A tleap script that builds the chain and sets N, CA, C and O, in Angstrom:
source leaprc.protein.ff14SB
mol = sequence {
  NMET TRP ALA GLY LEU GLU ALA ASP VAL PRO
  ASP LEU LEU ALA ALA GLU ARG ASP ALA LEU
  GLN ALA ALA ARG GLU THR ALA GLN ALA ALA
  VAL ARG GLU ALA GLU ARG ALA ARG ALA LEU
  PHE GLN LEU THR PRO ARG ARG CYS LEU GLY
  SER PHE GLY MET SER ARG ALA LEU GLY ALA
  TRP GLN TRP ARG LEU GLU GLN GLU ARG ALA
  SER TRP LEU ALA LEU ALA ALA ALA SER VAL
  ALA ARG ALA ALA ALA LEU ALA ASP ASP PRO
  ALA VAL THR ALA ILE GLU TRP ALA GLY CYS
  VAL SER GLN SER ALA ALA PHE GLY LEU ARG
  ALA MET PRO GLY THR ARG GLY GLY ARG PRO
  ALA ARG ALA VAL THR ARG HIE CYS LEU ARG
  HIE ALA ARG ARG ARG LEU THR GLY CPRO
}
set mol.1.N position { -26.047 88.274 78.826 }
set mol.1.CA position { -25.106 88.182 78.996 }
set mol.1.C position { -24.857 88.196 80.527 }
set mol.1.O position { -23.726 88.026 80.983 }
set mol.2.N position { -26.100 88.432 81.419 }
set mol.2.CA position { -25.692 88.521 82.615 }
set mol.2.C position { -26.468 87.138 82.953 }
set mol.2.O position { -26.046 86.851 84.073 }
set mol.3.N position { -26.976 86.585 82.734 }
set mol.3.CA position { -27.898 85.365 83.018 }
set mol.3.C position { -26.614 84.603 83.126 }
set mol.3.O position { -26.426 83.942 84.148 }
set mol.4.N position { -25.550 84.629 82.010 }
set mol.4.CA position { -24.579 83.536 81.502 }
set mol.4.C position { -23.075 83.981 82.538 }
set mol.4.O position { -22.109 83.243 82.732 }
set mol.5.N position { -23.277 85.429 83.095 }
set mol.5.CA position { -22.042 85.635 83.800 }
set mol.5.C position { -22.408 85.096 85.408 }
set mol.5.O position { -21.454 85.054 86.184 }
set mol.6.N position { -23.611 84.732 85.861 }
set mol.6.CA position { -24.408 84.141 87.139 }
set mol.6.C position { -24.059 85.467 88.121 }
set mol.6.O position { -23.251 85.535 89.048 }
set mol.7.N position { -24.878 86.396 87.628 }
set mol.7.CA position { -24.336 87.839 88.075 }
set mol.7.C position { -25.380 87.632 89.857 }
set mol.7.O position { -25.972 86.603 90.182 }
set mol.8.N position { -25.339 88.336 90.313 }
set mol.8.CA position { -25.930 88.503 91.874 }
set mol.8.C position { -27.270 89.574 91.655 }
set mol.8.O position { -27.280 90.523 90.871 }
set mol.9.N position { -28.418 89.146 92.585 }
set mol.9.CA position { -29.652 89.904 92.237 }
set mol.9.C position { -29.435 91.406 92.032 }
set mol.9.O position { -29.918 91.995 91.065 }
set mol.10.N position { -28.536 92.136 93.173 }
set mol.10.CA position { -28.325 93.815 93.067 }
set mol.10.C position { -27.842 93.712 92.050 }
set mol.10.O position { -28.358 94.571 91.335 }
set mol.11.N position { -26.710 92.837 91.190 }
set mol.11.CA position { -26.000 93.680 90.151 }
set mol.11.C position { -27.529 93.767 89.358 }
set mol.11.O position { -28.190 94.806 89.349 }
set mol.12.N position { -27.907 92.668 88.788 }
set mol.12.CA position { -29.041 92.481 87.836 }
set mol.12.C position { -30.049 93.562 87.904 }
set mol.12.O position { -30.247 94.321 86.955 }
set mol.13.N position { -30.639 93.625 88.946 }
set mol.13.CA position { -31.281 94.951 89.684 }
set mol.13.C position { -30.685 96.525 89.351 }
set mol.13.O position { -31.301 97.574 89.162 }
set mol.14.N position { -29.757 96.339 89.358 }
set mol.14.CA position { -28.704 97.984 88.837 }
set mol.14.C position { -28.859 97.875 87.033 }
set mol.14.O position { -29.144 98.746 86.212 }
set mol.15.N position { -28.593 96.675 86.897 }
set mol.15.CA position { -28.499 96.401 85.343 }
set mol.15.C position { -29.983 97.063 84.467 }
set mol.15.O position { -30.260 97.726 83.467 }
set mol.16.N position { -30.562 96.456 85.469 }
set mol.16.CA position { -32.346 96.802 84.926 }
set mol.16.C position { -32.367 98.709 85.167 }
set mol.16.O position { -32.870 99.422 84.298 }
set mol.17.N position { -31.981 99.080 85.971 }
set mol.17.CA position { -32.260 100.349 86.324 }
set mol.17.C position { -31.264 101.140 85.197 }
set mol.17.O position { -31.835 101.867 84.384 }
set mol.18.N position { -30.094 101.039 85.145 }
set mol.18.CA position { -29.107 101.689 84.103 }
set mol.18.C position { -29.884 100.824 82.520 }
set mol.18.O position { -29.475 100.943 81.365 }
set mol.19.N position { -30.717 100.243 82.860 }
set mol.19.CA position { -30.996 99.998 80.979 }
set mol.19.C position { -32.535 100.869 80.993 }
set mol.19.O position { -32.973 101.563 80.075 }
set mol.20.N position { -33.148 100.607 82.257 }
set mol.20.CA position { -34.618 101.772 81.939 }
set mol.20.C position { -33.623 102.853 81.814 }
set mol.20.O position { -33.384 102.851 80.606 }
set mol.21.N position { -32.737 103.989 82.478 }
set mol.21.CA position { -32.240 104.548 82.211 }
set mol.21.C position { -32.470 105.111 81.037 }
set mol.21.O position { -33.278 105.954 80.646 }
set mol.22.N position { -31.355 104.308 80.386 }
set mol.22.CA position { -30.781 104.459 78.967 }
set mol.22.C position { -32.072 104.569 78.129 }
set mol.22.O position { -32.158 105.525 77.358 }
set mol.23.N position { -33.267 103.521 78.218 }
set mol.23.CA position { -34.927 103.858 77.491 }
set mol.23.C position { -35.067 105.019 77.281 }
set mol.23.O position { -35.068 105.621 76.207 }
set mol.24.N position { -35.276 105.629 79.002 }
set mol.24.CA position { -35.583 107.472 78.943 }
set mol.24.C position { -35.273 108.124 77.936 }
set mol.24.O position { -35.903 108.643 77.015 }
set mol.25.N position { -33.641 107.990 78.374 }
set mol.25.CA position { -33.206 109.320 77.343 }
set mol.25.C position { -32.842 108.981 76.127 }
set mol.25.O position { -32.630 109.855 75.286 }
set mol.26.N position { -32.714 107.686 75.852 }
set mol.26.CA position { -32.861 107.523 73.849 }
set mol.26.C position { -34.478 107.897 73.777 }
set mol.26.O position { -34.788 108.464 72.730 }
set mol.27.N position { -35.414 107.701 74.595 }
set mol.27.CA position { -36.787 108.019 74.013 }
set mol.27.C position { -37.220 109.154 73.741 }
set mol.27.O position { -38.279 109.423 73.174 }
set mol.28.N position { -35.959 110.277 74.361 }
set mol.28.CA position { -36.478 111.354 74.761 }
set mol.28.C position { -35.320 112.486 73.020 }
set mol.28.O position { -35.491 113.488 72.326 }
set mol.29.N position { -34.428 111.532 73.165 }
set mol.29.CA position { -33.723 111.784 71.755 }
set mol.29.C position { -34.622 111.946 71.060 }
set mol.29.O position { -34.953 113.034 70.588 }
set mol.30.N position { -35.171 110.884 70.879 }
set mol.30.CA position { -36.123 110.116 69.331 }
set mol.30.C position { -37.315 111.076 69.359 }
set mol.30.O position { -37.774 111.080 68.216 }
set mol.31.N position { -38.184 112.074 70.327 }
set mol.31.CA position { -38.918 112.722 70.424 }
set mol.31.C position { -38.330 113.749 69.738 }
set mol.31.O position { -38.915 114.233 68.770 }
set mol.32.N position { -37.000 114.255 70.176 }
set mol.32.CA position { -36.620 116.113 70.143 }
set mol.32.C position { -36.381 115.517 68.092 }
set mol.32.O position { -37.024 116.025 67.173 }
set mol.33.N position { -35.650 114.741 67.971 }
set mol.33.CA position { -35.248 114.392 66.820 }
set mol.33.C position { -36.509 113.993 65.688 }
set mol.33.O position { -36.330 114.078 64.473 }
set mol.34.N position { -37.869 113.523 66.342 }
set mol.34.CA position { -38.693 113.663 65.452 }
set mol.34.C position { -39.257 114.842 65.363 }
set mol.34.O position { -39.896 115.165 64.361 }
set mol.35.N position { -39.104 115.581 66.329 }
set mol.35.CA position { -39.619 117.652 65.954 }
set mol.35.C position { -38.790 118.117 64.889 }
set mol.35.O position { -39.082 118.733 63.864 }
set mol.36.N position { -37.654 117.685 65.349 }
set mol.36.CA position { -36.557 118.424 64.433 }
set mol.36.C position { -36.941 117.796 62.844 }
set mol.36.O position { -37.007 118.631 61.941 }
set mol.37.N position { -37.112 116.809 62.613 }
set mol.37.CA position { -37.734 116.274 61.257 }
set mol.37.C position { -38.441 117.211 60.872 }
set mol.37.O position { -38.147 118.089 60.061 }
set mol.38.N position { -39.770 116.996 61.661 }
set mol.38.CA position { -40.729 117.527 61.375 }
set mol.38.C position { -40.737 119.277 60.949 }
set mol.38.O position { -41.579 119.648 60.131 }
set mol.39.N position { -39.961 120.090 61.427 }
set mol.39.CA position { -39.635 121.301 61.276 }
set mol.39.C position { -38.723 121.260 59.368 }
set mol.39.O position { -38.794 122.049 58.426 }
set mol.40.N position { -38.088 120.162 59.527 }
set mol.40.CA position { -37.237 120.654 58.309 }
set mol.40.C position { -38.182 120.370 57.442 }
set mol.40.O position { -38.674 121.123 56.602 }
set mol.41.N position { -38.493 118.965 57.721 }
set mol.41.CA position { -39.841 118.852 56.120 }
set mol.41.C position { -40.689 120.072 55.857 }
set mol.41.O position { -40.929 120.496 54.726 }
set mol.42.N position { -41.204 120.705 57.187 }
set mol.42.CA position { -41.862 121.759 56.722 }
set mol.42.C position { -41.263 122.778 56.097 }
set mol.42.O position { -42.042 123.333 55.322 }
set mol.43.N position { -39.938 123.360 56.130 }
set mol.43.CA position { -39.326 124.418 56.013 }
set mol.43.C position { -38.268 123.920 54.102 }
set mol.43.O position { -37.575 124.654 53.399 }
set mol.44.N position { -38.571 122.722 53.957 }
set mol.44.CA position { -38.299 122.348 52.355 }
set mol.44.C position { -39.319 122.629 51.984 }
set mol.44.O position { -40.398 122.649 52.577 }
set mol.45.N position { -38.901 123.012 50.365 }
set mol.45.CA position { -40.067 123.194 49.559 }
set mol.45.C position { -40.710 121.672 48.783 }
set mol.45.O position { -39.766 120.962 48.438 }
set mol.46.N position { -41.568 121.286 48.575 }
set mol.46.CA position { -41.521 119.771 48.233 }
set mol.46.C position { -41.330 119.614 46.961 }
set mol.46.O position { -41.199 118.413 46.725 }
set mol.47.N position { -41.245 120.318 45.935 }
set mol.47.CA position { -40.285 120.261 44.662 }
set mol.47.C position { -38.861 119.851 44.938 }
set mol.47.O position { -38.265 119.597 43.891 }
set mol.48.N position { -38.231 119.729 45.879 }
set mol.48.CA position { -36.760 119.618 46.041 }
set mol.48.C position { -36.568 118.650 46.825 }
set mol.48.O position { -36.162 118.768 47.981 }
set mol.49.N position { -36.996 117.032 45.954 }
set mol.49.CA position { -37.150 116.352 47.001 }
set mol.49.C position { -35.114 116.123 47.270 }
set mol.49.O position { -34.616 115.957 48.383 }
set mol.50.N position { -34.483 116.169 46.241 }
set mol.50.CA position { -33.140 116.170 46.425 }
set mol.50.C position { -32.371 117.368 47.165 }
set mol.50.O position { -31.148 117.234 47.166 }
set mol.51.N position { -32.681 118.075 47.552 }
set mol.51.CA position { -32.268 119.124 47.964 }
set mol.51.C position { -31.534 119.092 49.675 }
set mol.51.O position { -31.976 118.383 50.579 }
set mol.52.N position { -30.619 119.819 49.776 }
set mol.52.CA position { -30.025 119.613 51.120 }
set mol.52.C position { -31.177 119.757 52.131 }
set mol.52.O position { -31.600 118.695 52.587 }
set mol.53.N position { -31.756 120.901 52.557 }
set mol.53.CA position { -33.085 120.983 53.336 }
set mol.53.C position { -33.326 120.051 53.605 }
set mol.53.O position { -33.124 119.802 54.793 }
set mol.54.N position { -34.045 118.643 52.525 }
set mol.54.CA position { -34.275 117.562 52.228 }
set mol.54.C position { -33.710 116.487 52.820 }
set mol.54.O position { -34.298 115.874 53.712 }
set mol.55.N position { -32.729 116.212 52.461 }
set mol.55.CA position { -31.627 115.803 53.016 }
set mol.55.C position { -31.329 115.697 54.153 }
set mol.55.O position { -30.979 114.597 54.579 }
set mol.56.N position { -31.377 116.713 54.905 }
set mol.56.CA position { -30.932 117.282 56.210 }
set mol.56.C position { -32.941 116.362 57.090 }
set mol.56.O position { -32.916 115.386 57.840 }
set mol.57.N position { -33.651 116.746 56.854 }
set mol.57.CA position { -34.538 116.164 57.448 }
set mol.57.C position { -35.092 114.851 57.503 }
set mol.57.O position { -35.797 114.326 58.366 }
set mol.58.N position { -34.371 114.153 55.768 }
set mol.58.CA position { -34.731 112.921 55.878 }
set mol.58.C position { -33.249 112.098 57.186 }
set mol.58.O position { -33.556 111.279 58.052 }
set mol.59.N position { -32.231 112.449 57.034 }
set mol.59.CA position { -31.094 112.571 58.026 }
set mol.59.C position { -31.679 112.745 59.699 }
set mol.59.O position { -31.250 112.150 60.688 }
set mol.60.N position { -32.714 113.691 59.635 }
set mol.60.CA position { -33.288 113.689 60.874 }
set mol.60.C position { -33.951 112.740 61.737 }
set mol.60.O position { -33.753 112.367 62.893 }
set mol.61.N position { -35.053 112.371 60.566 }
set mol.61.CA position { -35.357 111.280 60.792 }
set mol.61.C position { -35.632 109.957 60.964 }
set mol.61.O position { -36.630 109.351 61.353 }
set mol.62.N position { -33.631 109.354 60.287 }
set mol.62.CA position { -33.691 108.385 60.256 }
set mol.62.C position { -32.787 108.263 61.830 }
set mol.62.O position { -32.884 107.209 62.458 }
set mol.63.N position { -32.108 109.172 62.267 }
set mol.63.CA position { -31.481 109.206 63.422 }
set mol.63.C position { -32.656 109.069 64.271 }
set mol.63.O position { -32.351 108.427 65.276 }
set mol.64.N position { -34.202 109.511 64.261 }
set mol.64.CA position { -34.963 109.225 65.117 }
set mol.64.C position { -34.956 107.649 65.086 }
set mol.64.O position { -34.619 106.894 65.998 }
set mol.65.N position { -35.371 107.357 63.925 }
set mol.65.CA position { -35.623 105.580 63.999 }
set mol.65.C position { -34.752 104.868 64.771 }
set mol.65.O position { -34.971 103.888 65.483 }
set mol.66.N position { -33.291 105.728 64.462 }
set mol.66.CA position { -31.828 104.824 65.443 }
set mol.66.C position { -32.436 105.062 66.876 }
set mol.66.O position { -32.780 103.969 67.326 }
set mol.67.N position { -32.698 106.095 67.769 }
set mol.67.CA position { -32.634 106.312 68.905 }
set mol.67.C position { -34.046 105.997 69.556 }
set mol.67.O position { -34.304 106.288 70.724 }
set mol.68.N position { -35.150 105.222 68.483 }
set mol.68.CA position { -35.951 104.978 68.803 }
set mol.68.C position { -36.051 103.519 68.837 }
set mol.68.O position { -36.852 102.920 69.554 }
set mol.69.N position { -35.183 102.940 68.012 }
set mol.69.CA position { -34.925 101.103 68.117 }
set mol.69.C position { -33.657 101.146 69.258 }
set mol.69.O position { -33.630 100.002 69.712 }
set mol.70.N position { -32.830 101.774 69.778 }
set mol.70.CA position { -32.013 101.953 70.774 }
set mol.70.C position { -32.885 101.982 72.094 }
set mol.70.O position { -32.557 101.345 73.095 }
set mol.71.N position { -33.989 102.749 72.023 }
set mol.71.CA position { -34.832 102.742 73.383 }
set mol.71.C position { -35.678 101.225 73.492 }
set mol.71.O position { -35.909 100.794 74.622 }
set mol.72.N position { -36.062 100.556 72.465 }
set mol.72.CA position { -36.323 99.138 72.513 }
set mol.72.C position { -35.994 98.271 72.883 }
set mol.72.O position { -36.545 97.414 73.574 }
set mol.73.N position { -34.187 98.431 72.120 }
set mol.73.CA position { -33.114 97.793 73.077 }
set mol.73.C position { -33.274 97.835 74.267 }
set mol.73.O position { -33.850 96.941 74.887 }
set mol.74.N position { -32.720 99.044 74.877 }
set mol.74.CA position { -32.429 99.305 76.193 }
set mol.74.C position { -33.665 98.346 77.278 }
set mol.74.O position { -33.322 97.625 78.215 }
set mol.75.N position { -35.135 98.597 76.823 }
set mol.75.CA position { -36.504 98.195 77.252 }
set mol.75.C position { -35.901 96.386 77.510 }
set mol.75.O position { -35.965 95.612 78.465 }
set mol.76.N position { -35.487 96.318 76.495 }
set mol.76.CA position { -35.491 94.538 76.331 }
set mol.76.C position { -33.819 94.173 77.132 }
set mol.76.O position { -33.726 93.206 77.889 }
set mol.77.N position { -33.206 94.626 76.983 }
set mol.77.CA position { -32.337 94.196 78.529 }
set mol.77.C position { -32.525 94.591 79.677 }
set mol.77.O position { -31.892 93.997 80.550 }
set mol.78.N position { -33.413 95.678 80.087 }
set mol.78.CA position { -33.993 95.780 81.275 }
set mol.78.C position { -34.605 94.629 82.051 }
set mol.78.O position { -34.564 94.166 83.191 }
set mol.79.N position { -35.582 94.230 80.115 }
set mol.79.CA position { -36.575 92.740 81.130 }
set mol.79.C position { -36.144 92.213 81.338 }
set mol.79.O position { -36.217 92.022 82.552 }
set mol.80.N position { -35.034 91.162 80.493 }
set mol.80.CA position { -33.895 90.361 80.610 }
set mol.80.C position { -33.323 90.187 81.721 }
set mol.80.O position { -33.331 89.140 82.369 }
set mol.81.N position { -32.707 91.363 82.053 }
set mol.81.CA position { -32.069 91.359 83.816 }
set mol.81.C position { -32.957 91.159 84.779 }
set mol.81.O position { -32.610 90.441 85.716 }
set mol.82.N position { -34.285 91.736 84.773 }
set mol.82.CA position { -35.023 91.432 85.515 }
set mol.82.C position { -35.615 89.998 85.652 }
set mol.82.O position { -36.007 89.469 86.692 }
set mol.83.N position { -35.605 89.504 84.467 }
set mol.83.CA position { -36.220 87.976 84.819 }
set mol.83.C position { -35.010 87.086 84.881 }
set mol.83.O position { -35.341 85.968 85.275 }
set mol.84.N position { -33.715 87.189 84.629 }
set mol.84.CA position { -32.944 86.384 85.436 }
set mol.84.C position { -32.669 87.078 87.016 }
set mol.84.O position { -32.722 86.114 87.779 }
set mol.85.N position { -32.472 87.997 87.609 }
set mol.85.CA position { -32.987 87.934 88.964 }
set mol.85.C position { -34.267 87.034 89.457 }
set mol.85.O position { -34.151 86.033 90.163 }
set mol.86.N position { -35.263 87.455 89.063 }
set mol.86.CA position { -36.587 86.568 89.089 }
set mol.86.C position { -36.518 85.536 89.179 }
set mol.86.O position { -37.194 84.880 89.973 }
set mol.87.N position { -35.558 85.004 88.280 }
set mol.87.CA position { -35.139 83.176 88.316 }
set mol.87.C position { -34.909 82.478 89.608 }
set mol.87.O position { -35.233 81.311 89.828 }
set mol.88.N position { -34.131 83.545 90.722 }
set mol.88.CA position { -33.621 82.613 91.835 }
set mol.88.C position { -34.667 82.800 92.894 }
set mol.88.O position { -34.464 82.418 94.046 }
set mol.89.N position { -36.474 83.742 92.293 }
set mol.89.CA position { -37.481 84.104 93.514 }
set mol.89.C position { -38.080 82.970 93.496 }
set mol.89.O position { -38.580 82.467 92.490 }
set mol.90.N position { -38.067 82.345 94.951 }
set mol.90.CA position { -38.850 81.333 95.373 }
set mol.90.C position { -40.513 81.366 94.884 }
set mol.90.O position { -41.349 80.552 94.493 }
set mol.91.N position { -40.441 82.698 95.140 }
set mol.91.CA position { -42.197 83.151 94.961 }
set mol.91.C position { -43.114 83.676 93.388 }
set mol.91.O position { -44.210 84.170 93.124 }
set mol.92.N position { -41.970 83.243 92.679 }
set mol.92.CA position { -42.391 84.126 91.388 }
set mol.92.C position { -42.485 82.653 90.883 }
set mol.92.O position { -41.613 81.810 91.095 }
set mol.93.N position { -43.846 82.399 90.066 }
set mol.93.CA position { -44.043 81.552 89.439 }
set mol.93.C position { -43.280 81.043 87.990 }
set mol.93.O position { -42.267 81.639 87.626 }
set mol.94.N position { -43.755 80.061 87.297 }
set mol.94.CA position { -43.039 80.049 86.101 }
set mol.94.C position { -43.748 80.620 85.116 }
set mol.94.O position { -43.102 80.739 84.075 }
set mol.95.N position { -44.871 81.021 85.081 }
set mol.95.CA position { -45.481 81.560 84.151 }
set mol.95.C position { -45.411 83.510 84.311 }
set mol.95.O position { -45.424 84.453 83.520 }
set mol.96.N position { -45.365 83.400 85.248 }
set mol.96.CA position { -44.588 84.710 85.866 }
set mol.96.C position { -43.429 85.374 84.977 }
set mol.96.O position { -43.431 86.411 84.313 }
set mol.97.N position { -42.407 84.377 85.210 }
set mol.97.CA position { -40.874 84.306 84.706 }
set mol.97.C position { -41.497 84.506 83.111 }
set mol.97.O position { -41.154 85.459 82.412 }
set mol.98.N position { -42.013 83.945 82.866 }
set mol.98.CA position { -42.213 83.596 81.347 }
set mol.98.C position { -42.445 84.460 80.616 }
set mol.98.O position { -42.000 84.812 79.523 }
set mol.99.N position { -43.589 84.992 81.643 }
set mol.99.CA position { -43.934 86.978 80.936 }
set mol.99.C position { -43.200 87.705 81.174 }
set mol.99.O position { -43.529 88.794 80.705 }
set mol.100.N position { -42.170 87.740 81.760 }
set mol.100.CA position { -40.909 88.507 82.269 }
set mol.100.C position { -40.056 88.064 80.365 }
set mol.100.O position { -40.042 88.889 79.452 }
set mol.101.N position { -39.705 87.207 80.298 }
set mol.101.CA position { -38.993 87.094 79.132 }
set mol.101.C position { -39.556 87.301 77.259 }
set mol.101.O position { -38.903 87.655 76.278 }
set mol.102.N position { -41.263 86.828 77.427 }
set mol.102.CA position { -41.659 87.124 76.302 }
set mol.102.C position { -42.096 88.893 76.508 }
set mol.102.O position { -42.850 89.535 75.778 }
set mol.103.N position { -41.474 89.309 77.536 }
set mol.103.CA position { -41.692 90.935 77.213 }
set mol.103.C position { -40.665 91.757 76.635 }
set mol.103.O position { -40.831 92.782 75.974 }
set mol.104.N position { -39.048 90.918 77.112 }
set mol.104.CA position { -38.032 90.858 76.378 }
set mol.104.C position { -37.626 90.974 75.018 }
set mol.104.O position { -36.850 91.664 74.355 }
set mol.105.N position { -38.632 89.822 74.807 }
set mol.105.CA position { -38.100 89.185 73.174 }
set mol.105.C position { -39.635 90.198 72.431 }
set mol.105.O position { -39.667 90.266 71.202 }
set mol.106.N position { -40.240 90.569 72.854 }
set mol.106.CA position { -41.382 91.645 72.678 }
set mol.106.C position { -40.249 93.055 72.088 }
set mol.106.O position { -40.007 93.485 70.960 }
set mol.107.N position { -39.781 93.435 73.416 }
set mol.107.CA position { -39.316 94.884 73.063 }
set mol.107.C position { -38.009 94.410 72.055 }
set mol.107.O position { -37.975 95.271 71.176 }
set mol.108.N position { -36.809 93.309 71.779 }
set mol.108.CA position { -36.228 93.093 70.855 }
set mol.108.C position { -36.811 93.119 69.625 }
set mol.108.O position { -36.557 94.062 68.876 }
set mol.109.N position { -37.634 92.149 69.245 }
set mol.109.CA position { -38.496 92.414 68.191 }
set mol.109.C position { -38.880 93.762 68.101 }
set mol.109.O position { -38.419 94.130 67.020 }
set mol.110.N position { -39.449 94.683 68.612 }
set mol.110.CA position { -40.031 95.894 68.061 }
set mol.110.C position { -38.704 96.868 67.433 }
set mol.110.O position { -38.860 97.938 66.845 }
set mol.111.N position { -37.175 96.098 67.768 }
set mol.111.CA position { -36.027 97.048 67.634 }
set mol.111.C position { -35.383 96.482 66.489 }
set mol.111.O position { -34.201 96.657 66.191 }
set mol.112.N position { -36.203 95.807 65.871 }
set mol.112.CA position { -35.973 94.858 64.653 }
set mol.112.C position { -36.064 95.885 63.495 }
set mol.112.O position { -37.173 96.403 63.363 }
set mol.113.N position { -34.728 96.415 62.312 }
set mol.113.CA position { -35.493 97.382 62.008 }
set mol.113.C position { -35.633 95.905 60.648 }
set mol.113.O position { -34.928 94.905 60.513 }
set mol.114.N position { -37.225 96.538 59.608 }
set mol.114.CA position { -37.501 95.842 58.701 }
set mol.114.C position { -39.155 95.550 59.104 }
set mol.114.O position { -39.903 94.960 58.325 }
set mol.115.N position { -39.711 96.189 60.786 }
set mol.115.CA position { -40.319 95.115 60.707 }
set mol.115.C position { -41.520 96.540 60.621 }
set mol.115.O position { -41.292 97.744 60.742 }
set mol.116.N position { -43.092 95.658 60.314 }
set mol.116.CA position { -44.316 97.251 60.241 }
set mol.116.C position { -44.665 97.190 61.521 }
set mol.116.O position { -44.875 96.199 62.221 }
set mol.117.N position { -44.718 98.440 61.805 }
set mol.117.CA position { -45.253 98.835 62.870 }
set mol.117.C position { -44.659 98.361 64.283 }
set mol.117.O position { -45.055 98.556 65.432 }
set mol.118.N position { -43.575 97.676 63.770 }
set mol.118.CA position { -43.127 97.237 65.152 }
set mol.118.C position { -43.492 95.519 65.566 }
set mol.118.O position { -43.127 94.843 66.527 }
set mol.119.N position { -44.663 95.077 63.979 }
set mol.119.CA position { -44.650 93.723 64.639 }
set mol.119.C position { -44.018 93.167 63.735 }
set mol.119.O position { -44.247 93.680 62.639 }
set mol.120.N position { -42.740 91.649 63.703 }
set mol.120.CA position { -42.681 90.967 63.157 }
set mol.120.C position { -43.519 89.504 62.401 }
set mol.120.O position { -44.510 89.012 62.940 }
set mol.121.N position { -43.110 89.120 61.501 }
set mol.121.CA position { -43.745 87.873 61.362 }
set mol.121.C position { -44.014 87.336 62.377 }
set mol.121.O position { -43.478 87.821 63.374 }
set mol.122.N position { -44.985 86.061 62.594 }
set mol.122.CA position { -45.094 85.456 63.756 }
set mol.122.C position { -44.236 84.632 63.800 }
set mol.122.O position { -43.703 84.442 64.894 }
set mol.123.N position { -43.820 83.892 62.696 }
set mol.123.CA position { -42.473 82.785 63.146 }
set mol.123.C position { -41.422 83.519 63.105 }
set mol.123.O position { -40.560 82.725 62.728 }
set mol.124.N position { -40.906 84.566 63.253 }
set mol.124.CA position { -40.249 85.288 63.995 }
set mol.124.C position { -40.207 85.218 65.101 }
set mol.124.O position { -39.245 84.679 65.648 }
set mol.125.N position { -41.134 85.688 65.728 }
set mol.125.CA position { -41.899 85.909 66.947 }
set mol.125.C position { -41.627 84.711 67.608 }
set mol.125.O position { -40.833 84.600 68.542 }
set mol.126.N position { -42.451 83.602 67.001 }
set mol.126.CA position { -41.847 82.097 68.096 }
set mol.126.C position { -40.389 81.922 68.282 }
set mol.126.O position { -39.580 81.778 69.199 }
set mol.127.N position { -40.419 81.987 67.187 }
set mol.127.CA position { -38.316 81.392 67.058 }
set mol.127.C position { -37.880 82.174 68.113 }
set mol.127.O position { -37.242 81.496 68.919 }
set mol.128.N position { -38.003 83.623 68.491 }
set mol.128.CA position { -37.311 84.191 69.118 }
set mol.128.C position { -37.979 84.183 70.812 }
set mol.128.O position { -37.255 84.357 71.792 }
set mol.129.N position { -39.121 84.004 70.877 }
set mol.129.CA position { -39.666 83.528 72.027 }
set mol.129.C position { -38.453 82.058 72.665 }
set mol.129.O position { -37.520 82.021 73.467 }
set mol.130.N position { -39.097 81.103 71.833 }
set mol.130.CA position { -38.138 79.648 71.889 }
set mol.130.C position { -36.716 80.176 72.573 }
set mol.130.O position { -36.329 79.768 73.669 }
set mol.131.N position { -35.970 81.180 71.731 }
set mol.131.CA position { -34.340 80.813 71.896 }
set mol.131.C position { -34.252 81.668 73.039 }
set mol.131.O position { -33.387 81.464 73.891 }
set mol.132.N position { -35.358 82.937 73.166 }
set mol.132.CA position { -35.256 83.259 74.654 }
set mol.132.C position { -34.962 82.171 76.288 }
set mol.132.O position { -34.084 81.935 77.118 }
set mol.133.N position { -36.439 81.792 75.933 }
set mol.133.CA position { -36.251 80.906 77.226 }
set mol.133.C position { -35.178 79.734 77.065 }
set mol.133.O position { -34.625 79.241 78.047 }
set mol.134.N position { -34.872 79.238 75.487 }
set mol.134.CA position { -34.125 78.311 76.238 }
set mol.134.C position { -32.355 78.690 76.604 }
set mol.134.O position { -31.534 77.853 76.979 }
set mol.135.N position { -32.140 79.864 76.420 }
set mol.135.CA position { -31.338 80.445 76.691 }
set mol.135.C position { -31.081 81.422 78.464 }
set mol.135.O position { -30.024 81.821 78.952 }
set mol.136.N position { -32.013 81.492 78.824 }
set mol.136.CA position { -32.397 82.215 80.085 }
set mol.136.C position { -32.971 80.965 81.151 }
set mol.136.O position { -33.898 80.334 80.643 }
set mol.137.N position { -32.643 80.584 82.301 }
set mol.137.CA position { -32.814 79.274 83.032 }
set mol.137.C position { -34.208 79.839 83.718 }
set mol.137.O position { -34.120 81.064 83.800 }
set mol.138.N position { -34.866 79.584 83.991 }
set mol.138.CA position { -36.128 79.937 84.540 }
set mol.138.C position { -36.509 79.334 85.993 }
set mol.138.O position { -35.685 78.524 86.418 }
set mol.139.N position { -37.769 79.629 86.934 }
set mol.139.CA position { -38.080 78.537 87.764 }
set mol.139.C position { -39.127 77.312 86.977 }
set mol.139.O position { -39.473 76.306 87.596 }
savepdb mol mol.pdb
quit
């Protein structure tokens, strides 16, 4: 969105800073929810899988996953803002810019649900990188 609106460099860097702050906050929330889920799992008897306590523990674990995804998406947004800001910098090479775009795509892929350990299939990775490089103009 920032690249399409042709925002100036200070706006892009401010957007990157805000996205990094959001990533930090959501990562901290994910850690807190993981600790909460762990405590709830330990308090719940193992034989009561459908119990209220187990439901609360699973809900806390799901909330942790959502916060983790939000953190990855915020990091992807920060990398996109950085790539858009670097596109006009004559000192930045095409390889450096492509690395920033690739980093953004990698963060976005980590946020995708259904990936194992944050690693989607290679075809999905190639498609996302190709799409990201076409959408952003670079050096």
